[in-house]
C-alpha positions as CSV (number, residue, x, y, z in Angstrom):
1,P,87.8,-98.2,89.2
2,E,84.6,-99.0,87.3
3,V,85.9,-102.6,86.7
4,A,86.3,-103.1,90.3
5,A,83.0,-102.2,91.5
6,L,81.5,-104.2,89.0
7,V,83.1,-107.2,90.4
8,A,81.6,-106.1,93.9
9,G,78.1,-106.9,92.4
10,G,78.5,-110.6,92.7
11,D,77.8,-113.4,90.2
12,N,74.2,-112.3,89.3
13,K,74.5,-110.4,86.2
14,G,71.7,-108.3,87.1
15,T,73.3,-107.2,90.5
16,Q,76.3,-106.4,88.8
17,K,74.6,-104.4,86.3
18,K,73.0,-102.2,89.2
19,Y,76.2,-101.7,91.1
20,F,78.4,-100.9,87.9
21,K,75.3,-98.4,87.1
22,V,75.2,-96.8,90.3
23,W,79.2,-96.4,90.5
24,K,79.3,-94.9,87.1
25,Q,76.7,-92.3,87.9
26,Y,78.6,-91.4,91.0
27,C,81.9,-91.2,89.1
28,S,80.1,-89.1,86.6
29,Y,78.8,-86.6,89.4
30,V,81.9,-86.2,91.0
31,S,83.9,-85.4,87.7
32,K,81.2,-83.0,86.5
33,Y,81.3,-80.8,89.7
34,G,85.1,-81.9,90.6
35,N,84.3,-83.1,94.1
36,D,86.5,-85.4,96.2
37,M,85.1,-89.1,95.7
38,K,85.5,-90.3,99.4
39,S,83.9,-86.8,100.9
40,E,81.0,-87.0,102.9
41,V,79.5,-84.0,101.7
42,T,79.7,-85.1,98.3
43,I,78.2,-88.3,98.9
44,C,75.5,-86.2,100.4
45,H,75.1,-83.9,97.5
46,F,75.1,-87.2,95.4
47,F,72.2,-88.4,96.8
48,V,69.9,-85.3,97.0
49,N,70.9,-84.4,93.4
50,M,70.0,-88.0,92.0
51,L,66.8,-87.8,94.1
52,K,65.8,-84.4,92.5
53,K,66.5,-85.4,88.9
54,G,64.5,-88.9,89.6
55,V,67.1,-91.0,88.8
56,F,66.0,-93.2,91.7
57,G,63.3,-92.9,94.4
58,M,62.9,-93.2,98.1
59,G,62.3,-96.9,97.7
60,S,65.4,-97.6,96.3
61,I,67.7,-95.3,98.3
62,W,68.9,-98.0,100.5
63,S,70.0,-100.4,98.0
64,T,71.5,-97.5,96.0
65,F,73.7,-96.7,99.1
66,A,74.5,-100.6,99.3
67,C,75.8,-100.4,95.6
68,L,77.7,-97.3,96.0
69,N,79.3,-98.7,99.4
70,S,80.5,-101.5,97.8
71,G,82.3,-99.5,95.3
72,M,83.4,-97.3,97.6
73,N,84.7,-100.4,99.8
74,C,86.2,-102.2,96.7
75,V,88.1,-99.2,95.0
76,Y,89.1,-97.2,98.1
77,G,88.7,-99.5,101.1
78,V,86.1,-96.7,102.6
79,N,83.0,-98.1,103.9
80,L,80.2,-95.8,103.8
81,N,78.3,-97.3,107.0
82,G,80.9,-95.5,109.1
83,M,80.2,-92.3,107.6
84,V,77.9,-90.4,110.0
85,Q,76.2,-87.5,107.3
86,P,75.3,-90.0,104.4
87,R,73.8,-92.1,106.9
88,S,72.0,-89.3,108.6
89,L,70.7,-88.1,105.5
90,L,69.3,-91.4,104.2
91,I,67.4,-92.3,107.4
92,N,66.1,-88.6,107.6
93,L,64.7,-88.9,104.0
94,T,63.3,-92.4,104.3
95,K,62.0,-92.0,107.7
96,Y,58.8,-90.8,106.8
97,H,58.7,-92.7,103.6
98,T,55.8,-95.2,103.1
99,P,56.7,-98.3,100.5
100,K,54.3,-98.6,97.7
101,Q,54.3,-102.5,98.3
102,S,52.0,-103.7,100.8
103,D,52.8,-104.7,104.8
104,V,53.3,-108.0,105.7
105,V,50.2,-109.5,107.4
106,S,50.7,-110.1,111.0
107,S,49.8,-113.7,112.6
108,K,47.1,-111.8,114.6
109,E,45.5,-110.5,111.6
110,M,45.9,-113.5,109.8
111,E,44.0,-115.4,112.3
112,R,41.1,-112.7,112.5
113,V,40.7,-113.5,108.8
114,L,40.6,-117.2,108.9
115,T,38.5,-117.2,111.9
116,E,35.9,-114.2,111.0
117,C,35.8,-114.3,107.2
118,F,34.7,-117.6,106.1
119,D,32.1,-120.3,106.8
120,Y,33.9,-123.4,107.6
121,D,30.9,-125.7,106.9
122,D,31.0,-124.5,103.3
123,K,33.9,-127.0,101.5
124,E,34.6,-124.1,99.1
125,D,35.5,-121.8,102.2
126,L,37.3,-124.6,103.7
127,L,39.6,-125.1,100.6
128,V,40.2,-121.1,100.8
129,I,41.2,-121.3,104.2
130,V,43.7,-124.3,103.7
131,N,45.0,-122.4,100.6
132,I,45.8,-119.0,102.6
133,S,47.2,-121.2,105.3
134,L,49.6,-123.0,103.4
135,M,50.8,-119.7,101.6
136,Y,50.9,-117.6,104.7
137,Y,53.0,-120.3,106.7
138,G,55.4,-120.7,103.6
139,L,54.6,-124.7,102.9
140,L,53.5,-124.1,99.2
141,R,53.4,-121.3,96.7
142,Q,50.6,-119.9,95.0
143,N,50.8,-121.8,91.7
144,E,51.4,-125.1,93.7
145,V,48.2,-124.2,96.2
146,M,46.2,-123.8,93.0
147,S,46.4,-127.5,92.1
148,I,44.6,-128.5,95.4
149,N,40.9,-129.4,95.0
150,V,37.9,-129.6,97.5
151,E,38.3,-133.1,97.1
152,D,41.8,-133.1,98.5
153,I,40.5,-131.8,101.9
154,T,39.2,-133.7,104.8
155,L,37.9,-132.4,108.0
156,V,38.5,-134.6,110.6
157,E,36.6,-133.0,113.6
158,D,37.3,-135.5,116.3
159,K,40.9,-135.1,115.9
160,M,40.5,-131.2,115.2
161,I,42.7,-131.6,111.9
162,V,42.4,-130.6,108.2
163,H,43.9,-133.3,106.2
164,V,45.2,-131.8,102.6
165,N,46.5,-134.4,99.9
166,Y,48.8,-132.4,97.9
167,P,48.4,-134.2,94.3
168,C,51.2,-132.5,92.8
169,G,53.7,-135.1,91.4
170,S,56.7,-132.6,91.3
171,K,56.7,-132.7,95.1
172,H,58.2,-135.9,97.4
173,R,59.5,-138.1,94.4
174,A,56.8,-137.4,92.4
175,Q,53.9,-138.7,94.2
176,G,52.8,-135.8,96.0
177,F,52.3,-135.4,99.7
178,S,49.7,-134.8,102.4
179,F,49.6,-131.7,105.0
180,T,47.8,-132.2,108.4
181,I,46.8,-128.6,109.8
182,P,45.6,-128.5,113.2
183,T,42.1,-126.6,113.0
184,N,43.0,-124.6,116.2
185,L,45.1,-122.6,113.9
186,Y,42.4,-121.1,112.3
187,G,39.4,-121.7,114.6
188,V,37.3,-124.4,113.3
């Protein structure tokens, strides 16, 4: 059964290791306590036991559930998503869990930051605004944005746009490219 669960992890070796580890932990738990592998109560006890031991935390409980579900589905043809007790347990356990990572910034919050926190007449501030905009809207990664300099930005006030020349040769056939950002995106 362990080999079948490993295969369920897909092509990524890291994912396979995680799936295999969770499946192995579950098999060890069941053999130690002599429970039925397909029992909803056994699955619930497994999660509570592993949380108490600190094997995994609240932040990874659902991914652990997905790993276990994959193994159960692969080996026994059982889908844990159809089981009421384990899902109810996990929902109740994680209901008030606050993730450690920060939340996603809403577009309204981003607009407030871009319109209230910078001086648009200052070229350095304009560079920061452009960098934040390009990263926030997913046009460039952080390391790519860092290659844009003040000289690469032109504010065209009569057209209400900011023209950005992206100089990196790794984009657009090694010639770089340009962005034109409407200034009404950030209140200039």
